[in-house]
Structure formats: C-alpha cells, structure tokens
C-alpha positions as CSV (number, residue, x, y, z in Angstrom):
1,M,31.3,-86.1,172.4
2,P,33.3,-89.1,173.8
3,K,31.9,-92.5,173.1
4,D,31.7,-93.5,176.8
5,Y,29.8,-90.3,177.7
6,R,27.4,-90.9,174.8
7,A,26.8,-94.5,175.9
8,S,26.2,-93.5,179.5
9,L,23.8,-90.7,178.4
10,R,21.9,-93.2,176.3
11,V,21.6,-95.6,179.3
12,S,20.4,-92.8,181.6
13,C,17.8,-91.7,179.1
14,F,16.6,-95.3,178.9
15,I,16.4,-95.6,182.7
16,C,14.4,-92.3,182.9
17,F,12.0,-93.5,180.2
18,Y,11.7,-96.9,181.9
19,N,11.0,-95.4,185.3
20,T,8.4,-93.0,183.8
21,S,6.7,-95.9,182.0
22,I,6.5,-97.9,185.2
23,N,5.0,-94.9,187.1
24,V,2.3,-94.4,184.3
25,Y,1.5,-98.1,184.4
26,L,1.2,-98.2,188.2
27,F,-1.1,-95.1,188.1
28,F,-3.5,-96.7,185.6
29,Y,-3.3,-100.1,187.5
30,E,-4.1,-98.2,190.7
31,Q,-7.0,-96.4,189.0
32,R,-8.4,-99.7,187.7
33,Q,-8.2,-101.3,191.1
34,I,-10.1,-98.4,192.7
35,F,-12.8,-98.6,190.1
36,W,-13.0,-102.4,190.5
37,I,-13.5,-101.9,194.2
38,I,-16.2,-99.3,193.6
39,E,-18.1,-101.5,191.1
40,R,-18.2,-104.3,193.7
41,L,-19.8,-102.2,196.5
42,P,-23.4,-103.1,197.3
43,N,-26.1,-101.4,195.1
44,E,-27.2,-99.2,198.0
45,D,-23.6,-97.9,198.4
46,Q,-23.2,-97.0,194.7
47,L,-23.6,-93.5,193.4
48,Q,-26.9,-92.7,191.7
49,L,-26.5,-91.3,188.3
50,E,-29.9,-89.5,188.6
51,Q,-28.4,-87.3,191.4
52,T,-25.5,-84.9,191.2
53,F,-22.3,-85.6,192.9
54,E,-22.7,-82.7,195.2
55,A,-26.0,-84.1,196.5
56,Q,-24.2,-87.4,197.3
57,R,-21.0,-85.9,198.7
58,N,-21.7,-87.0,202.3
59,H,-22.3,-90.6,201.1
60,V,-18.9,-90.5,199.2
61,T,-17.0,-89.3,202.2
62,T,-18.6,-91.5,204.9
63,T,-19.2,-94.7,202.9
64,M,-17.4,-95.0,199.7
65,I,-13.9,-93.6,200.5
66,P,-13.5,-95.6,203.7
67,A,-14.6,-98.8,201.9
68,V,-12.1,-98.2,199.1
69,M,-9.3,-97.3,201.5
70,D,-10.0,-100.5,203.5
71,A,-9.9,-102.7,200.4
72,L,-6.7,-101.2,198.9
73,D,-3.4,-102.8,199.6
74,K,-1.7,-100.0,201.6
75,E,1.8,-101.2,200.7
76,M,1.2,-101.3,197.0
77,F,-1.1,-98.3,196.7
78,S,0.0,-95.4,198.8
79,V,-2.9,-93.1,197.8
80,S,-4.6,-90.4,199.8
81,E,-8.3,-90.1,200.5
82,G,-8.2,-86.8,198.4
83,I,-7.0,-88.7,195.3
84,V,-9.7,-91.4,195.8
85,Y,-12.3,-88.6,196.2
86,E,-11.2,-86.9,192.9
87,M,-11.2,-90.2,191.1
88,I,-14.7,-91.0,192.3
89,H,-15.8,-87.5,191.4
90,N,-14.4,-87.6,187.8
91,R,-15.8,-91.1,187.2
92,H,-19.3,-90.0,188.4
93,K,-19.1,-86.9,186.2
94,H,-18.4,-88.8,183.1
95,Q,-20.9,-91.6,183.8
96,R,-23.6,-89.0,184.6
97,E,-22.9,-87.1,181.3
98,E,-23.3,-90.4,179.4
99,Y,-26.5,-91.2,181.3
100,L,-28.0,-87.8,180.7
101,N,-27.1,-87.9,177.0
102,K,-28.8,-91.3,176.7
103,Q,-31.8,-90.0,178.5
104,Q,-31.9,-87.0,176.2
105,S,-31.5,-89.0,173.0
106,A,-34.2,-91.5,174.1
107,S,-36.7,-88.7,174.7
108,H,-36.2,-87.2,171.2
C-alpha cells in the first residue's frame, strides 16, 4: 500500500472516529438538557412514581412535552416530540422500578 494512501486512510479513519465521538457527546448532552428541564418543572407537572406511565400519558403529551420543547434551544437541539416522549417514558420506567424496589425492601 502506498504511503500517501495509508496516510489519507489514517486521516479519514480519525475524522470518522472524531465525528462519531461528537455525535455521541451531543446525544448525551441533549439527554441531560431534557432531564434538567424536566426536573425543574413544578411539582404538579412532574410524573408520579406511584402511578404507571400509561395512567399519566395524557399529562405527558399535553403538559410535559410542550414544556420541554419550548425550553429547548431549537437550533442546537433538533429533536422531535417522539424522541422526547421516549426519553421521558424510559426515565419514568427506571425511576419507577427503583421506587418499587425501595418500597418492597422497606416492607420486608
């Protein structure tokens, strides 16, 4: 393999790795921003861990998602409502599991 071809291949691999690293960083930064916004919603707008996500679906779609979308910087975070919905759903699922485990361990 010619040296100049090897060098250009090495540079292109670095650029691909660098672009992938930036995209992963931006995804986690975006996720943290969304969770930060959710944590700062008033208590009455927070999801209740005692209730299932399905029971609170209407609250999520009418209150939480619009609040998050309004608070996000639209130029920096081009994220759809569906992605925000999935992030809220996954976060509630994990928080509810921890809550129920703590409740169960406290009762034993």
